[in-house]
py3Dmol code that shows the C-alpha trace and the ligand (Angstrom):
import py3Dmol

protein = """\
ATOM      1  CA  MET A   1       0.000   0.000   0.000  1.00  0.00           C
ATOM      2  CA  CYS A   2       1.233   3.415  -0.746  1.00  0.00           C
ATOM      3  CA  VAL A   3       0.227   6.825   0.327  1.00  0.00           C
ATOM      4  CA  TYR A   4      -1.191   8.702  -2.665  1.00  0.00           C
ATOM      5  CA  ASN A   5       1.396  11.509  -2.653  1.00  0.00           C
ATOM      6  CA  ALA A   6       4.371   9.160  -2.273  1.00  0.00           C
ATOM      7  CA  CYS A   7       3.032   6.918  -5.050  1.00  0.00           C
ATOM      8  CA  PHE A   8       2.483   9.901  -7.342  1.00  0.00           C
ATOM      9  CA  THR A   9       6.019  11.157  -6.690  1.00  0.00           C
ATOM     10  CA  HIS A  10       7.380   7.654  -7.268  1.00  0.00           C
ATOM     11  CA  ASN A  11       5.600   7.398 -10.650  1.00  0.00           C
ATOM     12  CA  ILE A  12       6.737  10.843 -11.703  1.00  0.00           C
ATOM     13  CA  THR A  13      10.313   9.935 -10.773  1.00  0.00           C
ATOM     14  CA  ASN A  14      10.079   6.771 -12.869  1.00  0.00           C
ATOM     15  CA  HIS A  15       8.646   8.703 -15.820  1.00  0.00           C
ATOM     16  CA  MET A  16      11.373  11.295 -15.506  1.00  0.00           C
ATOM     17  CA  ARG A  17      14.030   8.597 -15.416  1.00  0.00           C
ATOM     18  CA  THR A  18      12.599   6.935 -18.564  1.00  0.00           C
ATOM     19  CA  LEU A  19      12.321  10.287 -20.303  1.00  0.00           C
ATOM     20  CA  LEU A  20      15.890  11.200 -19.426  1.00  0.00           C
ATOM     21  CA  THR A  21      17.118   7.821 -20.693  1.00  0.00           C
ATOM     22  CA  ILE A  22      15.279   8.326 -24.002  1.00  0.00           C
ATOM     23  CA  LEU A  23      16.609  11.887 -24.279  1.00  0.00           C
ATOM     24  CA  PHE A  24      20.119  10.640 -23.591  1.00  0.00           C
ATOM     25  CA  PHE A  25      19.970   8.068 -26.416  1.00  0.00           C
ATOM     26  CA  VAL A  26      18.222  10.496 -28.800  1.00  0.00           C
ATOM     27  CA  SER A  27      20.862  13.148 -28.156  1.00  0.00           C
ATOM     28  CA  ARG A  28      23.627  10.573 -28.654  1.00  0.00           C
ATOM     29  CA  PHE A  29      22.048   9.509 -31.941  1.00  0.00           C
ATOM     30  CA  VAL A  30      21.540  13.098 -33.091  1.00  0.00           C
ATOM     31  CA  SER A  31      25.095  14.087 -32.209  1.00  0.00           C
ATOM     32  CA  ILE A  32      26.494  11.072 -34.099  1.00  0.00           C
ATOM     33  CA  GLY A  33      24.199  11.897 -37.014  1.00  0.00           C
ATOM     34  CA  GLN A  34      25.449  15.477 -37.046  1.00  0.00           C
ATOM     35  CA  GLN A  35      29.106  14.555 -36.829  1.00  0.00           C
ATOM     36  CA  LYS A  36      30.801  16.578 -39.526  1.00  0.00           C
ATOM     37  CA  GLN A  37      33.842  15.419 -41.455  1.00  0.00           C
ATOM     38  CA  VAL A  38      36.863  17.283 -42.750  1.00  0.00           C
ATOM     39  CA  CYS A  39      40.059  16.216 -44.488  1.00  0.00           C
ATOM     40  CA  ILE A  40      43.000  18.529 -43.854  1.00  0.00           C
ATOM     41  CA  SER A  41      45.219  18.937 -46.914  1.00  0.00           C
ATOM     42  CA  ILE A  42      48.453  20.892 -46.780  1.00  0.00           C
ATOM     43  CA  ASP A  43      50.019  22.234 -49.971  1.00  0.00           C
ATOM     44  CA  ASP A  44      53.505  23.241 -51.096  1.00  0.00           C
ATOM     45  CA  LEU A  45      55.435  20.750 -48.951  1.00  0.00           C
ATOM     46  CA  PRO A  46      58.001  20.508 -47.523  1.00  0.00           C
ATOM     47  CA  VAL A  47      57.821  24.186 -46.448  1.00  0.00           C
ATOM     48  CA  VAL A  48      56.610  27.561 -47.740  1.00  0.00           C
ATOM     49  CA  ASN A  49      59.606  29.514 -46.481  1.00  0.00           C
ATOM     50  CA  TYR A  50      58.923  33.074 -47.760  1.00  0.00           C
ATOM     51  CA  GLY A  51      62.598  33.405 -48.687  1.00  0.00           C
ATOM     52  CA  ILE A  52      64.023  32.087 -45.387  1.00  0.00           C
ATOM     53  CA  THR A  53      66.238  29.244 -46.597  1.00  0.00           C
ATOM     54  CA  ASP A  54      67.855  28.452 -43.241  1.00  0.00           C
ATOM     55  CA  SER A  55      67.556  24.679 -42.729  1.00  0.00           C
ATOM     56  CA  ALA A  56      66.896  24.815 -38.952  1.00  0.00           C
ATOM     57  CA  TYR A  57      64.017  27.237 -39.559  1.00  0.00           C
ATOM     58  CA  GLN A  58      62.429  25.037 -42.212  1.00  0.00           C
ATOM     59  CA  ILE A  59      62.873  21.841 -40.211  1.00  0.00           C
ATOM     60  CA  ASN A  60      61.199  23.537 -37.235  1.00  0.00           C
ATOM     61  CA  VAL A  61      58.233  24.747 -39.311  1.00  0.00           C
ATOM     62  CA  PHE A  62      57.723  21.307 -40.844  1.00  0.00           C
ATOM     63  CA  ASN A  63      58.105  19.359 -37.605  1.00  0.00           C
ATOM     64  CA  LYS A  64      55.655  21.579 -35.728  1.00  0.00           C
ATOM     65  CA  ILE A  65      53.028  20.912 -38.378  1.00  0.00           C
ATOM     66  CA  LEU A  66      53.744  17.187 -38.261  1.00  0.00           C
ATOM     67  CA  TYR A  67      53.632  17.171 -34.454  1.00  0.00           C
ATOM     68  CA  SER A  68      50.239  18.929 -34.323  1.00  0.00           C
ATOM     69  CA  LEU A  69      48.781  16.444 -36.797  1.00  0.00           C
ATOM     70  CA  LYS A  70      50.125  13.448 -34.904  1.00  0.00           C
ATOM     71  CA  LYS A  71      49.128  14.750 -31.478  1.00  0.00           C
ATOM     72  CA  ASN A  72      45.563  15.256 -32.667  1.00  0.00           C
ATOM     73  CA  GLU A  73      45.477  12.053 -34.757  1.00  0.00           C
ATOM     74  CA  VAL A  74      44.618  13.938 -37.934  1.00  0.00           C
ATOM     75  CA  PRO A  75      45.043  11.760 -41.083  1.00  0.00           C
ATOM     76  CA  ALA A  76      46.234  14.646 -43.254  1.00  0.00           C
ATOM     77  CA  ILE A  77      47.587  14.679 -46.776  1.00  0.00           C
ATOM     78  CA  GLY A  78      50.478  16.865 -47.935  1.00  0.00           C
ATOM     79  CA  PHE A  79      51.102  17.907 -51.536  1.00  0.00           C
ATOM     80  CA  VAL A  80      54.719  18.176 -52.618  1.00  0.00           C
ATOM     81  CA  ASN A  81      56.570  20.513 -54.975  1.00  0.00           C
ATOM     82  CA  GLU A  82      59.697  18.446 -55.547  1.00  0.00           C
ATOM     83  CA  VAL A  83      61.611  21.453 -56.895  1.00  0.00           C
ATOM     84  CA  LYS A  84      62.154  22.253 -53.197  1.00  0.00           C
ATOM     85  CA  LEU A  85      64.109  19.002 -52.771  1.00  0.00           C
ATOM     86  CA  PHE A  86      66.854  20.037 -55.164  1.00  0.00           C
ATOM     87  CA  ASN A  87      69.587  22.629 -55.370  1.00  0.00           C
ATOM     88  CA  ASP A  88      70.237  22.649 -59.115  1.00  0.00           C
ATOM     89  CA  SER A  89      70.425  18.890 -59.626  1.00  0.00           C
ATOM     90  CA  ASN A  90      71.761  18.079 -56.151  1.00  0.00           C
ATOM     91  CA  VAL A  91      69.375  16.537 -53.646  1.00  0.00           C
ATOM     92  CA  ILE A  92      68.822  18.549 -50.454  1.00  0.00           C
ATOM     93  CA  HIS A  93      68.847  15.623 -48.082  1.00  0.00           C
ATOM     94  CA  TYR A  94      67.203  17.241 -45.075  1.00  0.00           C
ATOM     95  CA  GLN A  95      64.191  18.238 -47.200  1.00  0.00           C
ATOM     96  CA  VAL A  96      63.788  14.630 -48.375  1.00  0.00           C
ATOM     97  CA  ASP A  97      64.179  13.442 -44.772  1.00  0.00           C
ATOM     98  CA  LEU A  98      61.291  15.695 -43.726  1.00  0.00           C
ATOM     99  CA  LEU A  99      59.021  14.003 -46.265  1.00  0.00           C
ATOM    100  CA  LYS A 100      60.324  10.634 -45.172  1.00  0.00           C
ATOM    101  CA  SER A 101      59.274  11.333 -41.584  1.00  0.00           C
ATOM    102  CA  TRP A 102      55.857  12.490 -42.863  1.00  0.00           C
ATOM    103  CA  VAL A 103      55.327   9.161 -44.620  1.00  0.00           C
ATOM    104  CA  SER A 104      56.753   7.057 -41.785  1.00  0.00           C
ATOM    105  CA  ASN A 105      54.273   8.774 -39.442  1.00  0.00           C
ATOM    106  CA  GLY A 106      51.482   7.323 -41.569  1.00  0.00           C
ATOM    107  CA  LEU A 107      50.485  10.562 -43.282  1.00  0.00           C
ATOM    108  CA  GLU A 108      49.577  10.735 -46.957  1.00  0.00           C
ATOM    109  CA  LEU A 109      51.597  12.450 -49.698  1.00  0.00           C
ATOM    110  CA  GLY A 110      50.426  13.633 -53.095  1.00  0.00           C
ATOM    111  CA  ASN A 111      51.801  15.316 -56.207  1.00  0.00           C
ATOM    112  CA  HIS A 112      51.464  19.103 -56.578  1.00  0.00           C
ATOM    113  CA  SER A 113      53.618  19.285 -59.762  1.00  0.00           C
ATOM    114  CA  PHE A 114      57.383  19.764 -59.768  1.00  0.00           C
ATOM    115  CA  SER A 115      57.560  23.546 -59.635  1.00  0.00           C
ATOM    116  CA  HIS A 116      53.985  24.772 -59.151  1.00  0.00           C
ATOM    117  CA  LYS A 117      53.249  25.670 -62.774  1.00  0.00           C
ATOM    118  CA  ASP A 118      49.962  27.325 -63.647  1.00  0.00           C
ATOM    119  CA  TYR A 119      47.837  25.312 -66.102  1.00  0.00           C
ATOM    120  CA  ASN A 120      46.158  28.556 -67.216  1.00  0.00           C
ATOM    121  CA  ASN A 121      49.533  29.774 -68.525  1.00  0.00           C
ATOM    122  CA  VAL A 122      51.478  26.743 -69.737  1.00  0.00           C
ATOM    123  CA  PRO A 123      50.709  24.290 -72.554  1.00  0.00           C
ATOM    124  CA  PHE A 124      49.457  20.788 -71.885  1.00  0.00           C
ATOM    125  CA  HIS A 125      52.714  18.944 -72.674  1.00  0.00           C
ATOM    126  CA  LEU A 126      54.785  21.180 -70.373  1.00  0.00           C
ATOM    127  CA  TYR A 127      52.251  20.925 -67.552  1.00  0.00           C
ATOM    128  CA  THR A 128      52.016  17.131 -67.769  1.00  0.00           C
ATOM    129  CA  ASN A 129      55.833  16.844 -67.902  1.00  0.00           C
ATOM    130  CA  GLU A 130      55.801  18.757 -64.616  1.00  0.00           C
ATOM    131  CA  ILE A 131      53.451  16.197 -63.105  1.00  0.00           C
ATOM    132  CA  ILE A 132      55.738  13.302 -64.098  1.00  0.00           C
ATOM    133  CA  LYS A 133      58.856  15.174 -62.991  1.00  0.00           C
ATOM    134  CA  GLY A 134      57.148  16.006 -59.699  1.00  0.00           C
ATOM    135  CA  GLU A 135      56.523  12.423 -58.573  1.00  0.00           C
ATOM    136  CA  THR A 136      60.045  10.926 -58.528  1.00  0.00           C
ATOM    137  CA  VAL A 137      61.034  11.241 -54.863  1.00  0.00           C
ATOM    138  CA  THR A 138      57.490  11.088 -53.470  1.00  0.00           C
ATOM    139  CA  LYS A 139      56.777   7.855 -55.326  1.00  0.00           C
ATOM    140  CA  LYS A 140      59.972   6.298 -53.953  1.00  0.00           C
ATOM    141  CA  LEU A 141      59.250   7.378 -50.355  1.00  0.00           C
ATOM    142  CA  LEU A 142      55.761   5.903 -50.554  1.00  0.00           C
ATOM    143  CA  SER A 143      56.855   2.664 -52.247  1.00  0.00           C
ATOM    144  CA  ASP A 144      59.490   2.167 -49.527  1.00  0.00           C
ATOM    145  CA  GLN A 145      56.470   1.879 -47.210  1.00  0.00           C
ATOM    146  CA  ASN A 146      54.545  -0.341 -49.652  1.00  0.00           C
ATOM    147  CA  ARG A 147      52.277   2.536 -50.554  1.00  0.00           C
ATOM    148  CA  GLN A 148      51.461   4.198 -53.858  1.00  0.00           C
ATOM    149  CA  ILE A 149      51.079   7.777 -54.962  1.00  0.00           C
ATOM    150  CA  LYS A 150      47.435   8.451 -55.702  1.00  0.00           C
ATOM    151  CA  TYR A 151      46.420  12.122 -55.496  1.00  0.00           C
ATOM    152  CA  PHE A 152      47.186  15.152 -57.622  1.00  0.00           C
ATOM    153  CA  ARG A 153      46.393  18.696 -56.468  1.00  0.00           C
ATOM    154  CA  HIS A 154      46.334  21.383 -59.164  1.00  0.00           C
ATOM    155  CA  PRO A 155      48.515  24.404 -58.290  1.00  0.00           C
ATOM    156  CA  TYR A 156      46.298  27.506 -57.844  1.00  0.00           C
ATOM    157  CA  LEU A 157      43.355  25.074 -58.138  1.00  0.00           C
ATOM    158  CA  HIS A 158      43.495  25.710 -61.903  1.00  0.00           C
ATOM    159  CA  ILE A 159      42.005  22.553 -63.399  1.00  0.00           C
ATOM    160  CA  GLY A 160      41.752  23.894 -66.964  1.00  0.00           C
ATOM    161  CA  ASN A 161      39.981  27.079 -68.027  1.00  0.00           C
ATOM    162  CA  THR A 162      38.083  25.334 -70.853  1.00  0.00           C
ATOM    163  CA  LYS A 163      36.301  22.006 -70.996  1.00  0.00           C
ATOM    164  CA  VAL A 164      38.818  20.752 -73.593  1.00  0.00           C
ATOM    165  CA  LYS A 165      41.794  21.602 -71.375  1.00  0.00           C
ATOM    166  CA  ALA A 166      40.175  20.130 -68.270  1.00  0.00           C
ATOM    167  CA  ASP A 167      39.146  16.938 -70.102  1.00  0.00           C
ATOM    168  CA  SER A 168      42.578  16.330 -71.620  1.00  0.00           C
ATOM    169  CA  LEU A 169      44.229  16.775 -68.225  1.00  0.00           C
ATOM    170  CA  ASN A 170      41.696  14.445 -66.589  1.00  0.00           C
ATOM    171  CA  ASP A 171      42.467  11.814 -69.246  1.00  0.00           C
ATOM    172  CA  PHE A 172      46.179  12.188 -68.547  1.00  0.00           C
ATOM    173  CA  LEU A 173      45.644  11.876 -64.782  1.00  0.00           C
ATOM    174  CA  ASN A 174      43.435   8.794 -65.240  1.00  0.00           C
ATOM    175  CA  LYS A 175      46.027   7.113 -67.458  1.00  0.00           C
ATOM    176  CA  HIS A 176      48.671   7.734 -64.811  1.00  0.00           C
ATOM    177  CA  ASN A 177      46.430   6.441 -61.997  1.00  0.00           C
ATOM    178  CA  TYR A 178      46.019   9.818 -60.363  1.00  0.00           C
ATOM    179  CA  VAL A 179      42.895  10.982 -58.587  1.00  0.00           C
ATOM    180  CA  THR A 180      42.216  14.720 -58.420  1.00  0.00           C
ATOM    181  CA  ALA A 181      42.256  16.104 -54.881  1.00  0.00           C
ATOM    182  CA  PRO A 182      39.458  18.695 -54.714  1.00  0.00           C
ATOM    183  CA  VAL A 183      39.152  21.513 -52.164  1.00  0.00           C
ATOM    184  CA  THR A 184      35.903  22.681 -50.621  1.00  0.00           C
ATOM    185  CA  ILE A 185      37.046  24.993 -47.812  1.00  0.00           C
ATOM    186  CA  ASP A 186      39.145  27.345 -49.926  1.00  0.00           C
ATOM    187  CA  ASN A 187      40.627  30.367 -48.192  1.00  0.00           C
ATOM    188  CA  GLU A 188      43.464  32.892 -48.192  1.00  0.00           C
ATOM    189  CA  ASP A 189      45.642  31.355 -45.480  1.00  0.00           C
ATOM    190  CA  TYR A 190      48.648  32.218 -47.690  1.00  0.00           C
ATOM    191  CA  VAL A 191      47.894  35.950 -47.429  1.00  0.00           C
ATOM    192  CA  PHE A 192      47.796  35.722 -43.614  1.00  0.00           C
ATOM    193  CA  ALA A 193      50.935  33.555 -43.731  1.00  0.00           C
ATOM    194  CA  SER A 194      52.843  36.105 -45.785  1.00  0.00           C
ATOM    195  CA  ALA A 195      51.856  38.909 -43.374  1.00  0.00           C
ATOM    196  CA  TYR A 196      52.806  36.680 -40.433  1.00  0.00           C
ATOM    197  CA  SER A 197      56.214  35.925 -41.938  1.00  0.00           C
ATOM    198  CA  ARG A 198      56.850  39.654 -42.434  1.00  0.00           C
ATOM    199  CA  ALA A 199      55.935  40.337 -38.796  1.00  0.00           C
ATOM    200  CA  LYS A 200      58.273  37.520 -37.722  1.00  0.00           C
ATOM    201  CA  GLN A 201      61.147  39.019 -39.714  1.00  0.00           C
ATOM    202  CA  LYS A 202      60.542  42.309 -37.901  1.00  0.00           C
ATOM    203  CA  ASP A 203      60.450  40.434 -34.566  1.00  0.00           C
ATOM    204  CA  ASP A 204      57.060  42.020 -33.954  1.00  0.00           C
ATOM    205  CA  THR A 205      55.460  39.396 -31.689  1.00  0.00           C
ATOM    206  CA  THR A 206      52.481  41.641 -30.878  1.00  0.00           C
ATOM    207  CA  LEU A 207      51.632  41.842 -34.569  1.00  0.00           C
ATOM    208  CA  MET A 208      52.246  38.102 -35.021  1.00  0.00           C
ATOM    209  CA  ASN A 209      49.762  37.326 -32.241  1.00  0.00           C
ATOM    210  CA  LYS A 210      47.231  39.721 -33.728  1.00  0.00           C
ATOM    211  CA  ILE A 211      47.529  38.119 -37.184  1.00  0.00           C
ATOM    212  CA  GLY A 212      47.296  34.621 -35.678  1.00  0.00           C
ATOM    213  CA  LEU A 213      44.094  35.395 -33.786  1.00  0.00           C
ATOM    214  CA  GLU A 214      42.651  37.151 -36.830  1.00  0.00           C
ATOM    215  CA  TYR A 215      43.486  34.066 -38.919  1.00  0.00           C
ATOM    216  CA  ILE A 216      41.622  31.676 -36.615  1.00  0.00           C
ATOM    217  CA  ALA A 217      38.588  33.996 -36.462  1.00  0.00           C
ATOM    218  CA  TYR A 218      38.615  34.237 -40.285  1.00  0.00           C
ATOM    219  CA  MET A 219      38.826  30.443 -40.646  1.00  0.00           C
ATOM    220  CA  GLY A 220      35.878  30.071 -38.263  1.00  0.00           C
ATOM    221  CA  LYS A 221      33.836  32.284 -40.607  1.00  0.00           C
ATOM    222  CA  LYS A 222      35.054  30.311 -43.646  1.00  0.00           C
ATOM    223  CA  ILE A 223      33.877  27.033 -42.086  1.00  0.00           C
ATOM    224  CA  LYS A 224      30.408  28.510 -41.519  1.00  0.00           C
ATOM    225  CA  TYR A 225      30.327  29.980 -45.028  1.00  0.00           C
ATOM    226  CA  TYR A 226      31.111  26.683 -46.770  1.00  0.00           C
ATOM    227  CA  GLU A 227      28.723  24.771 -44.518  1.00  0.00           C
ATOM    228  CA  LYS A 228      26.018  27.175 -45.624  1.00  0.00           C
ATOM    229  CA  GLN A 229      26.971  26.819 -49.306  1.00  0.00           C
ATOM    230  CA  SER A 230      26.991  23.032 -48.917  1.00  0.00           C
ATOM    231  CA  ASN A 231      23.530  23.127 -47.352  1.00  0.00           C
ATOM    232  CA  HIS A 232      22.231  25.273 -50.228  1.00  0.00           C
ATOM    233  CA  LEU A 233      23.554  22.797 -52.799  1.00  0.00           C
ATOM    234  CA  PHE A 234      23.150  19.402 -51.168  1.00  0.00           C
ATOM    235  CA  GLY A 235      20.745  20.024 -48.296  1.00  0.00           C
ATOM    236  CA  ARG A 236      23.458  18.836 -45.889  1.00  0.00           C
ATOM    237  CA  ASN A 237      27.042  19.431 -44.874  1.00  0.00           C
ATOM    238  CA  ILE A 238      29.182  17.255 -47.140  1.00  0.00           C
ATOM    239  CA  SER A 239      32.565  15.823 -46.136  1.00  0.00           C
ATOM    240  CA  GLN A 240      34.687  18.947 -46.423  1.00  0.00           C
ATOM    241  CA  ILE A 241      38.271  19.220 -47.676  1.00  0.00           C
ATOM    242  CA  LEU A 242      40.320  22.068 -46.246  1.00  0.00           C
ATOM    243  CA  LEU A 243      43.311  23.542 -48.059  1.00  0.00           C
ATOM    244  CA  ILE A 244      46.093  25.205 -46.087  1.00  0.00           C
ATOM    245  CA  HIS A 245      49.815  25.653 -46.752  1.00  0.00           C
ATOM    246  CA  ALA A 246      52.983  24.452 -45.012  1.00  0.00           C
ATOM    247  CA  SER A 247      53.817  27.890 -43.588  1.00  0.00           C
ATOM    248  CA  LEU A 248      55.154  29.266 -40.317  1.00  0.00           C
ATOM    249  CA  LEU A 249      51.657  30.589 -39.571  1.00  0.00           C
ATOM    250  CA  ASN A 250      50.143  27.128 -39.796  1.00  0.00           C
ATOM    251  CA  SER A 251      52.996  25.562 -37.843  1.00  0.00           C
ATOM    252  CA  ASP A 252      52.184  27.996 -35.003  1.00  0.00           C
ATOM    253  CA  TYR A 253      48.383  27.833 -35.335  1.00  0.00           C
ATOM    254  CA  LEU A 254      47.551  24.310 -36.546  1.00  0.00           C
ATOM    255  CA  ASN A 255      46.629  23.224 -33.006  1.00  0.00           C
ATOM    256  CA  SER A 256      44.215  26.156 -32.755  1.00  0.00           C
ATOM    257  CA  LEU A 257      42.802  25.393 -36.188  1.00  0.00           C
ATOM    258  CA  ILE A 258      42.239  21.752 -35.248  1.00  0.00           C
ATOM    259  CA  ALA A 259      40.561  22.882 -32.003  1.00  0.00           C
ATOM    260  CA  LEU A 260      38.349  25.200 -34.058  1.00  0.00           C
ATOM    261  CA  PHE A 261      37.118  22.291 -36.193  1.00  0.00           C
ATOM    262  CA  LYS A 262      36.557  20.165 -33.087  1.00  0.00           C
ATOM    263  CA  ALA A 263      34.538  22.994 -31.524  1.00  0.00           C
ATOM    264  CA  ASN A 264      32.418  22.976 -34.694  1.00  0.00           C
ATOM    265  CA  ASN A 265      31.746  19.245 -34.177  1.00  0.00           C
ATOM    266  CA  TYR A 266      34.104  17.938 -36.872  1.00  0.00           C
ATOM    267  CA  VAL A 267      36.038  14.688 -36.995  1.00  0.00           C
ATOM    268  CA  PHE A 268      39.119  14.368 -39.171  1.00  0.00           C
ATOM    269  CA  VAL A 269      39.158  11.960 -42.085  1.00  0.00           C
ATOM    270  CA  SER A 270      41.594  10.926 -44.812  1.00  0.00           C
ATOM    271  CA  MET A 271      41.250  12.061 -48.419  1.00  0.00           C
ATOM    272  CA  ASP A 272      40.104   8.529 -49.290  1.00  0.00           C
ATOM    273  CA  ASN A 273      37.269   8.750 -46.781  1.00  0.00           C
ATOM    274  CA  ALA A 274      36.259  12.316 -47.618  1.00  0.00           C
ATOM    275  CA  LEU A 275      35.896  11.380 -51.293  1.00  0.00           C
ATOM    276  CA  LYS A 276      33.472   8.564 -50.414  1.00  0.00           C
ATOM    277  CA  ASP A 277      30.878  11.332 -50.065  1.00  0.00           C
ATOM    278  CA  PRO A 278      28.681  11.075 -53.207  1.00  0.00           C
ATOM    279  CA  ALA A 279      28.788  14.879 -53.522  1.00  0.00           C
ATOM    280  CA  TYR A 280      32.201  14.473 -55.158  1.00  0.00           C
ATOM    281  CA  LYS A 281      30.550  12.717 -58.107  1.00  0.00           C
ATOM    282  CA  THR A 282      28.852  16.008 -59.033  1.00  0.00           C
ATOM    283  CA  GLU A 283      29.961  16.968 -62.527  1.00  0.00           C
ATOM    284  CA  ILE A 284      31.776  20.222 -63.287  1.00  0.00           C
ATOM    285  CA  THR A 285      30.416  21.668 -66.525  1.00  0.00           C
ATOM    286  CA  VAL A 286      31.437  25.330 -66.274  1.00  0.00           C
ATOM    287  CA  PHE A 287      35.074  26.379 -66.643  1.00  0.00           C
ATOM    288  CA  GLY A 288      36.986  29.623 -66.175  1.00  0.00           C
ATOM    289  CA  ASN A 289      40.279  31.109 -65.064  1.00  0.00           C
ATOM    290  CA  TRP A 290      39.237  30.774 -61.463  1.00  0.00           C
ATOM    291  CA  GLY A 291      40.893  28.818 -58.665  1.00  0.00           C
ATOM    292  CA  ILE A 292      37.844  28.274 -56.483  1.00  0.00           C
ATOM    293  CA  SER A 293      36.213  25.799 -54.108  1.00  0.00           C
ATOM    294  CA  TRP A 294      34.605  22.722 -55.659  1.00  0.00           C
ATOM    295  CA  ILE A 295      31.390  23.734 -53.899  1.00  0.00           C
ATOM    296  CA  GLU A 296      31.411  26.935 -55.951  1.00  0.00           C
ATOM    297  CA  ARG A 297      32.256  25.015 -59.159  1.00  0.00           C
ATOM    298  CA  TRP A 298      29.326  22.679 -58.558  1.00  0.00           C
ATOM    299  CA  ALA A 299      27.055  25.602 -57.750  1.00  0.00           C
ATOM    300  CA  LEU A 300      28.027  27.315 -61.022  1.00  0.00           C
ATOM    301  CA  SER A 301      27.695  24.033 -62.941  1.00  0.00           C
ATOM    302  CA  THR A 302      24.223  23.266 -61.606  1.00  0.00           C
ATOM    303  CA  LYS A 303      23.148  26.924 -61.948  1.00  0.00           C
ATOM    304  CA  ARG A 304      22.139  26.866 -58.326  1.00  0.00           C
ATOM    305  CA  LYS A 305      24.576  29.408 -57.031  1.00  0.00           C
ATOM    306  CA  GLU A 306      22.812  31.429 -54.439  1.00  0.00           C
ATOM    307  CA  TYR A 307      24.069  34.959 -54.377  1.00  0.00           C
ATOM    308  CA  ILE A 308      25.570  35.115 -50.928  1.00  0.00           C
ATOM    309  CA  ASN A 309      27.459  38.227 -49.912  1.00  0.00           C
ATOM    310  CA  GLU A 310      28.850  36.448 -46.925  1.00  0.00           C
ATOM    311  CA  ASP A 311      32.135  35.013 -48.185  1.00  0.00           C
ATOM    312  CA  PRO A 312      34.473  36.159 -45.412  1.00  0.00           C
ATOM    313  CA  VAL A 313      37.073  38.594 -46.688  1.00  0.00           C
ATOM    314  CA  THR A 314      40.682  38.941 -45.619  1.00  0.00           C
ATOM    315  CA  PRO A 315      41.069  42.217 -43.691  1.00  0.00           C
ATOM    316  CA  ASP A 316      42.782  44.994 -45.686  1.00  0.00           C
ATOM    317  CA  TYR A 317      45.631  45.448 -43.204  1.00  0.00           C
ATOM    318  CA  ILE A 318      46.520  41.737 -43.503  1.00  0.00           C
ATOM    319  CA  ARG A 319      46.446  41.981 -47.282  1.00  0.00           C
ATOM    320  CA  GLU A 320      48.663  45.111 -47.217  1.00  0.00           C
ATOM    321  CA  LEU A 321      51.122  43.454 -44.812  1.00  0.00           C
ATOM    322  CA  GLY A 322      51.205  40.304 -46.916  1.00  0.00           C
ATOM    323  CA  ASN A 323      51.822  41.988 -50.247  1.00  0.00           C
TER     324      ASN A 323
END
"""
ligand_1 = """\
1
ZN
Zn 50.292 25.222 -54.157
"""
view = py3Dmol.view(width=600, height=400)
view.addModel(protein, "pdb")
view.setStyle({"model": 0}, {"cartoon": {"style": "trace"}})
view.addModel(ligand_1, "xyz")
view.setStyle({"model": 1}, {"stick": {}})
view.zoomTo()
view.show()
């Protein structure tokens, strides 16, 4: 027998407990369902040095990037310009060793052409020679680990400014077993990085800190912008691919950038896994001189580009410092 009030309280407590259990599982399910994915890709390896050729400096920049990726278990891919591995025809051994440590740490390497030629400005045969010339060392480093080179990233994201040029390059890449590495979260990290390098050369740590914080805030806005564009096009947030460069700025701020993605509910995936998203099967049918995000290419191709005035801009003072 129970007193009415006690019984009522007991039932309410039971209901509450059941409700809380359901809410717990629903929230778990929803949060797993909303888990966003990003692949971090880093271009112009081993290092974008902004004219500082000192080996200790470059080794430090590279190793800090590598350390941040490893510490956070980020399965990143780096795209190499092998011209940086040679002094005339002599191999610069420490630069090759940096790439070797990248591969031996389980990270992925891709081809970014030998010397970063622009497909908008050079003929097909010269550009494709650059691709072949640009794979020699990378291929060897990967095969030493029983791995194969797979991805090609177009310098300046210039895939061909006409359909004919783009198609002939795609045929070439297919024949040589390359897969194009797209970019969705495009940004001007290189402008911030140039400004940051200038501030470093002036030993202006106050300015360096200011640029670094500005960079992270800007990248936060870029993430939101491309999520919004993705939602417009696909009705969901696709597996994103971020492009950044192997600069001093990113060596100092990669931890913060990774934390920013985590705070936005992202998990980090490999290029292989990002490209499993069916969005990447969307055809590109419109071509131009532009080096833009694949999301914008698809939007132009499907004539569904919403006119959004929200693409975050690089602040003028950063641009002036960087130029
Ligand atoms: Zn590049």
